[in-house]
C-alpha positions as CSV (number, residue, x, y, z in Angstrom):
1,M,-103.3,-164.3,-110.0
2,A,-103.9,-165.3,-106.4
3,N,-106.9,-163.0,-106.2
4,A,-108.3,-164.4,-109.4
5,I,-107.9,-168.0,-108.1
6,R,-109.8,-167.1,-104.9
7,F,-112.4,-165.2,-106.8
8,Y,-113.3,-168.0,-109.2
9,E,-113.1,-170.5,-106.3
10,S,-115.7,-168.5,-104.4
11,K,-117.9,-168.6,-107.5
12,G,-117.9,-172.4,-107.5
13,C,-115.4,-173.1,-110.3
14,L,-114.9,-176.9,-110.2
15,M,-111.4,-176.7,-111.7
16,L,-110.2,-174.5,-108.8
17,K,-111.8,-176.5,-106.0
18,N,-109.5,-176.6,-102.9
19,A,-107.0,-174.2,-104.6
20,G,-106.4,-172.1,-101.5
21,E,-102.8,-173.4,-100.9
22,T,-102.0,-172.7,-104.6
23,A,-103.3,-169.2,-104.2
24,N,-101.1,-168.7,-101.1
25,F,-98.1,-170.0,-102.9
26,V,-98.7,-167.7,-105.9
27,E,-99.3,-164.7,-103.6
28,F,-96.1,-165.3,-101.6
29,W,-93.9,-165.3,-104.7
30,N,-95.8,-162.4,-106.3
31,N,-95.2,-160.3,-103.2
32,L,-91.5,-161.3,-103.1
33,F,-90.9,-160.2,-106.7
34,D,-93.0,-157.0,-106.1
35,N,-90.6,-156.1,-103.3
36,F,-87.8,-156.1,-105.9
37,N,-89.8,-154.0,-108.4
38,R,-90.9,-150.9,-106.4
39,N,-90.6,-147.9,-108.8
40,L,-93.1,-145.4,-107.3
41,P,-92.8,-143.4,-104.1
42,W,-96.0,-144.9,-102.6
43,Q,-94.5,-148.3,-103.2
44,G,-91.2,-147.5,-101.5
45,L,-89.8,-150.1,-99.1
46,K,-89.9,-148.6,-95.6
47,S,-89.2,-151.7,-93.5
48,S,-87.1,-154.8,-94.1
49,N,-88.7,-158.1,-94.9
50,D,-87.0,-161.0,-93.1
51,E,-89.2,-163.7,-94.5
52,G,-87.4,-166.6,-96.1
53,F,-88.4,-168.7,-99.0
54,Q,-89.1,-172.1,-97.4
55,E,-85.4,-172.9,-97.0
56,D,-86.0,-173.6,-93.3
57,Q,-88.6,-176.2,-94.2
58,M,-86.0,-178.1,-96.2
59,I,-83.4,-177.9,-93.5
60,D,-85.7,-179.3,-90.8
61,G,-86.9,-182.0,-93.1
62,S,-90.5,-180.8,-93.7
63,I,-89.9,-181.0,-97.4
64,G,-87.4,-182.9,-99.5
65,S,-84.6,-181.4,-101.6
66,E,-86.5,-182.4,-104.8
67,E,-89.4,-180.3,-103.6
68,F,-87.2,-177.2,-103.2
69,L,-85.4,-175.1,-105.7
70,T,-82.1,-176.1,-107.3
71,K,-78.9,-175.1,-105.7
72,Q,-78.1,-172.5,-108.3
73,T,-81.5,-170.8,-108.1
74,A,-81.6,-170.9,-104.3
75,Q,-78.1,-169.4,-104.1
76,G,-79.0,-166.6,-106.6
77,L,-82.2,-165.8,-104.6
78,R,-80.2,-165.9,-101.3
79,V,-77.6,-163.5,-102.6
80,T,-80.3,-161.1,-104.1
81,I,-82.5,-161.1,-101.0
82,T,-79.6,-160.7,-98.6
83,S,-77.9,-157.9,-100.5
84,T,-81.3,-156.0,-101.0
85,I,-82.1,-156.2,-97.3
86,D,-78.6,-155.0,-96.3
87,L,-78.6,-152.2,-98.8
88,S,-82.2,-151.1,-97.8
89,K,-81.3,-151.1,-94.1
90,Y,-78.2,-149.0,-94.8
91,L,-80.2,-146.5,-96.8
92,L,-83.1,-146.3,-94.3
93,E,-81.2,-146.4,-91.0
94,T,-77.7,-144.9,-91.8
95,C,-78.4,-142.5,-94.7
96,G,-81.9,-141.4,-93.4
97,Y,-83.9,-142.3,-96.5
98,D,-87.6,-142.1,-96.2
99,Y,-88.1,-145.0,-98.5
100,V,-86.2,-147.2,-101.0
101,L,-87.2,-148.0,-104.5
102,T,-85.8,-151.4,-105.1
103,G,-86.9,-151.3,-108.8
104,K,-84.1,-148.8,-109.3
105,M,-81.4,-151.2,-108.1
106,C,-80.5,-152.5,-111.5
107,Q,-77.1,-153.2,-113.2
108,D,-78.5,-153.5,-116.7
109,P,-77.4,-150.0,-117.8
110,L,-73.9,-150.9,-116.5
111,E,-73.8,-154.2,-118.4
112,K,-75.2,-152.4,-121.5
113,F,-72.4,-149.8,-121.3
114,F,-69.7,-152.4,-121.1
115,G,-71.3,-154.3,-123.9
116,I,-71.0,-151.2,-126.1
117,I,-67.4,-150.8,-125.1
118,R,-66.7,-154.5,-125.9
119,Q,-68.5,-154.2,-129.2
120,S,-66.4,-151.2,-130.1
121,C,-63.2,-153.1,-129.5
122,G,-63.8,-155.4,-132.4
123,P,-62.2,-158.8,-132.4
124,N,-60.1,-158.1,-129.3
125,D,-60.4,-160.9,-126.7
126,H,-58.0,-159.2,-124.2
127,P,-59.0,-155.5,-123.9
128,T,-56.7,-153.5,-121.6
129,T,-57.2,-150.4,-119.4
130,P,-55.7,-147.9,-121.9
131,T,-58.0,-149.4,-124.6
132,F,-61.0,-148.9,-122.4
133,L,-60.1,-145.3,-121.6
134,H,-59.4,-144.5,-125.2
135,L,-62.8,-146.0,-126.3
136,Y,-64.6,-144.2,-123.5
137,K,-63.2,-140.8,-124.7
138,I,-64.2,-141.6,-128.3
139,L,-67.7,-142.6,-127.4
140,S,-68.1,-139.5,-125.3
141,V,-67.8,-137.2,-128.3
142,Y,-68.9,-139.5,-131.1
143,S,-72.4,-139.0,-132.6
144,V,-74.4,-142.2,-133.2
145,L,-76.7,-140.4,-135.7
146,K,-74.5,-139.9,-138.7
147,P,-76.1,-139.1,-142.1
148,P,-75.6,-141.7,-144.8
149,K,-73.0,-140.9,-147.5
150,H,-74.8,-142.8,-150.2
151,G,-78.5,-143.8,-150.8
152,N,-80.6,-145.7,-153.2
153,C,-83.0,-142.8,-154.0
154,T,-82.5,-140.1,-156.5
155,V,-84.7,-137.0,-157.3
156,T,-85.7,-137.1,-160.9
157,T,-88.0,-134.0,-161.0
158,M,-87.2,-130.9,-159.1
159,D,-90.7,-129.6,-159.2
160,A,-92.3,-132.5,-157.4
161,P,-95.0,-131.6,-154.9
162,K,-93.8,-131.3,-151.3
163,I,-95.6,-131.4,-148.0
164,S,-95.4,-128.1,-146.2
165,L,-96.0,-127.4,-142.5
166,S,-99.4,-125.9,-143.3
167,D,-100.4,-129.1,-144.9
168,L,-99.5,-131.1,-141.8
169,K,-101.4,-128.7,-139.6
170,E,-104.5,-129.1,-141.8
171,I,-104.3,-132.9,-141.6
172,F,-104.0,-133.0,-137.9
173,H,-106.7,-130.4,-137.3
174,N,-109.1,-131.8,-139.7
175,K,-112.2,-132.9,-137.8
176,S,-114.1,-134.5,-140.6
177,S,-112.8,-138.0,-139.9
178,Q,-115.1,-141.1,-139.9
179,R,-114.7,-141.4,-136.1
180,T,-115.9,-137.8,-135.5
181,E,-118.9,-138.3,-137.8
182,K,-119.9,-141.4,-135.9
183,I,-119.6,-139.6,-132.5
184,N,-121.7,-136.7,-133.9
185,Q,-124.4,-139.1,-135.1
186,L,-124.5,-140.6,-131.6
187,K,-124.9,-137.1,-130.1
188,L,-127.7,-136.3,-132.5
189,K,-129.5,-139.5,-131.5
190,L,-129.2,-138.7,-127.9
191,D,-130.5,-135.1,-128.5
192,Q,-133.5,-136.6,-130.3
193,L,-134.2,-138.9,-127.4
194,I,-134.3,-135.8,-125.1
195,E,-136.6,-133.9,-127.5
196,D,-139.0,-136.8,-127.7
197,G,-139.1,-137.0,-123.9
198,L,-137.7,-140.6,-123.8
199,W,-134.6,-139.6,-121.7
200,E,-134.6,-137.2,-118.8
201,P,-131.9,-136.5,-116.2
202,C,-132.4,-138.3,-112.9
203,D,-131.2,-137.2,-109.5
204,V,-132.5,-140.3,-107.6
205,L,-130.4,-143.4,-108.1
206,P,-132.1,-146.8,-108.1
207,Q,-131.9,-149.0,-105.0
208,V,-129.8,-152.1,-105.2
209,D,-130.7,-155.4,-103.4
210,N,-127.5,-156.5,-101.8
211,S,-128.9,-159.9,-101.0
212,I,-128.9,-161.0,-104.6
213,E,-125.9,-163.1,-105.6
214,N,-124.3,-161.7,-108.7
215,S,-122.5,-163.6,-111.5
216,T,-118.9,-163.5,-112.5
217,R,-119.8,-161.5,-115.6
218,D,-121.4,-158.7,-113.5
219,C,-118.4,-158.6,-111.2
220,L,-116.1,-158.1,-114.2
221,I,-118.3,-155.4,-115.8
222,Y,-118.4,-153.6,-112.4
223,Y,-114.6,-153.8,-112.3
224,I,-114.4,-152.4,-115.9
225,C,-116.9,-149.6,-115.0
226,G,-114.5,-148.5,-112.3
227,Y,-111.7,-148.2,-114.9
228,V,-114.0,-146.3,-117.3
229,T,-115.0,-144.0,-114.4
230,K,-111.3,-143.2,-113.7
231,Q,-110.6,-142.4,-117.3
232,I,-113.7,-140.2,-117.8
233,L,-113.0,-138.2,-114.6
234,K,-109.7,-137.0,-116.1
235,K,-111.5,-134.8,-118.5
236,Q,-114.4,-133.6,-116.3
237,K,-114.5,-130.1,-114.8
238,C,-118.1,-129.9,-113.8
239,N,-118.6,-130.4,-110.1
240,E,-122.0,-132.1,-110.5
241,C,-120.6,-134.5,-113.1
242,I,-117.6,-135.3,-110.9
243,S,-119.9,-135.8,-107.9
244,Y,-122.0,-138.2,-110.0
245,F,-119.0,-140.4,-111.0
246,K,-117.6,-140.5,-107.5
247,K,-120.8,-141.9,-105.9
248,G,-119.4,-145.4,-105.8
249,N,-120.6,-148.2,-103.4
250,A,-118.0,-150.5,-101.9
251,D,-120.8,-152.7,-100.4
252,H,-122.3,-153.4,-103.9
253,P,-122.6,-157.2,-104.4
254,C,-120.7,-156.9,-107.7
255,A,-117.8,-155.2,-106.0
256,Q,-116.2,-158.5,-104.9
257,L,-113.5,-158.4,-107.6
258,I,-112.5,-154.8,-106.8
259,N,-112.4,-155.6,-103.1
260,L,-110.0,-158.4,-103.8
261,K,-107.7,-156.5,-106.1
262,T,-107.8,-153.0,-104.6
263,K,-104.8,-151.5,-102.7
264,G,-106.6,-148.2,-102.2
265,K,-106.3,-147.0,-105.8
266,L,-109.2,-148.6,-107.6
267,M,-112.5,-146.8,-108.0
268,Y,-116.0,-148.0,-107.3
269,P,-118.4,-146.9,-110.1
270,N,-121.8,-145.3,-109.8
271,T,-124.6,-147.9,-109.7
272,A,-126.5,-146.2,-112.5
273,L,-123.4,-146.2,-114.7
274,F,-122.9,-149.9,-114.0
275,E,-126.5,-150.7,-115.0
276,F,-126.2,-148.7,-118.2
277,L,-122.9,-150.2,-119.2
278,N,-124.4,-153.6,-118.4
279,I,-127.0,-152.9,-121.1
280,V,-124.2,-151.8,-123.5
281,E,-122.2,-154.9,-122.8
282,H,-125.3,-157.1,-123.5
283,S,-125.8,-155.3,-126.9
284,F,-122.1,-155.6,-127.7
285,A,-122.2,-159.4,-127.0
286,K,-125.0,-159.7,-129.6
287,H,-123.3,-157.6,-132.3
288,C,-119.5,-158.2,-131.7
289,N,-119.2,-160.4,-134.8
290,D,-121.0,-157.9,-137.1
291,F,-119.1,-155.8,-139.6
292,Y,-120.6,-152.5,-138.3
293,V,-120.3,-153.2,-134.6
294,F,-120.4,-149.6,-133.4
295,E,-123.4,-148.6,-135.5
296,N,-125.4,-151.7,-134.6
297,V,-124.8,-151.3,-130.9
298,I,-125.7,-147.6,-130.9
299,N,-128.9,-148.4,-132.8
300,D,-129.8,-151.2,-130.4
301,I,-129.3,-149.2,-127.1
302,T,-131.0,-146.0,-128.5
303,Q,-134.0,-147.8,-129.9
304,N,-134.7,-150.1,-127.0
305,N,-135.6,-148.0,-124.0
306,F,-132.5,-145.9,-123.6
307,N,-132.1,-145.3,-119.9
308,F,-128.9,-143.7,-118.6
309,K,-129.6,-142.0,-115.3
310,F,-127.4,-139.0,-115.1
311,S,-127.9,-136.0,-112.8
312,C,-126.3,-133.1,-114.8
313,Y,-128.7,-131.7,-117.3
314,F,-126.1,-129.5,-119.2
315,H,-123.5,-132.2,-119.9
316,K,-125.6,-135.4,-120.1
317,V,-125.3,-135.7,-123.9
318,E,-121.5,-135.2,-124.0
319,V,-120.9,-137.5,-121.0
320,A,-123.2,-140.2,-122.3
321,S,-121.5,-140.2,-125.8
322,E,-118.1,-140.1,-124.2
323,V,-118.9,-143.1,-122.0
324,I,-120.4,-145.1,-124.8
325,V,-117.5,-144.4,-127.3
326,Y,-114.8,-145.1,-124.7
327,Y,-116.4,-148.4,-123.5
328,L,-117.1,-149.7,-127.0
329,Q,-113.5,-148.8,-128.2
330,M,-112.1,-150.7,-125.2
331,R,-114.3,-153.7,-125.7
332,M,-113.5,-153.9,-129.4
333,R,-109.8,-153.8,-128.7
334,Q,-110.1,-156.5,-126.1
335,Y,-112.3,-158.7,-128.4
336,T,-110.1,-158.4,-131.4
337,Y,-107.0,-159.2,-129.3
338,Q,-108.6,-162.4,-128.0
339,E,-109.8,-163.4,-131.5
340,N,-106.3,-162.8,-132.8
341,L,-104.9,-165.1,-130.1
342,K,-107.3,-167.8,-131.2
343,F,-106.3,-167.4,-134.9
344,Q,-102.6,-167.6,-133.9
345,K,-103.2,-170.8,-132.0
346,V,-105.1,-172.3,-135.0
347,A,-102.2,-171.2,-137.3
348,R,-99.6,-172.9,-135.1
349,E,-101.6,-176.1,-135.2
350,K,-101.9,-176.0,-139.0
351,K,-98.1,-175.5,-139.2
352,K,-97.5,-178.6,-137.0
353,I,-99.9,-180.7,-139.2
354,A,-98.3,-179.3,-142.4
355,K,-95.0,-180.7,-141.3
356,L,-96.4,-184.2,-141.4
357,Y,-97.2,-184.0,-145.1
358,N,-94.9,-183.8,-148.1
359,S,-95.8,-181.0,-150.5
């Protein structure tokens, strides 16, 4: 959120003018809660963090008590932070741990277990130690998945058709689906472009003028291209194709958003891939409200000077089709999600208005 505020502020957003302090405040609390949710080894806590949470400013009178947290919230944070720091120091210094995953310090499983025990007691407000031990032994050998003794379904005909294992295999291995047909049509169109001489592999990438100021839309597309690149690379085995996708440029003018968000894990996409997906995005914006979105976008980008600069001659059709299909699927999911949110908002407003009228 803090990076987004700074990014849009640098782009001249009037609603976020002079929002630097707000970004610093959001970043401070985001880092604080991230320190309590470290679940991966590379995120492990390796040194204690002795920063407070503005309590000193309230003590010395810089801010008033009404500008600080409530007593209950401050006390809860104080206990959580102090206990986490003490436990982390003990594990790192005394026990010799290389790192500490604070996200694993959770008492929810323990509370869930005691909740199950309490639920098994029934209407007993004063469970005792023998009761707990007895229930613990029962739950240790009791199977939760018990078959029902009675049901509301009966078999009327014994010779009813049944689904066999071979039928399931045939369903899952059937490649004559509508999605596969559309992908095959896309590959045929790309092959036709190659036969007609309208698309050739290119080894030389176009030069980019870094002095040109890019829009927010281009920065977002460049960021999405990095995500697409990371997903496509998972399936690539050709060294030339892998080398093509890894030719990213951190100094690209549209890489501002990636530079703000990256912690060393984000990828910078190839400039040619970014230019091609920029064309696909422009076509998607024109046809996103059509019934046949996929077909219309494919026809648009293949009939209007298709120009995807890709260096590998042997895999250019497969890679181009995979990039287009993956990008359009992702964009259609994002677009439908945003549209559904709008419809839900309209539905809520209608329900509020409907309460004012008598049916």
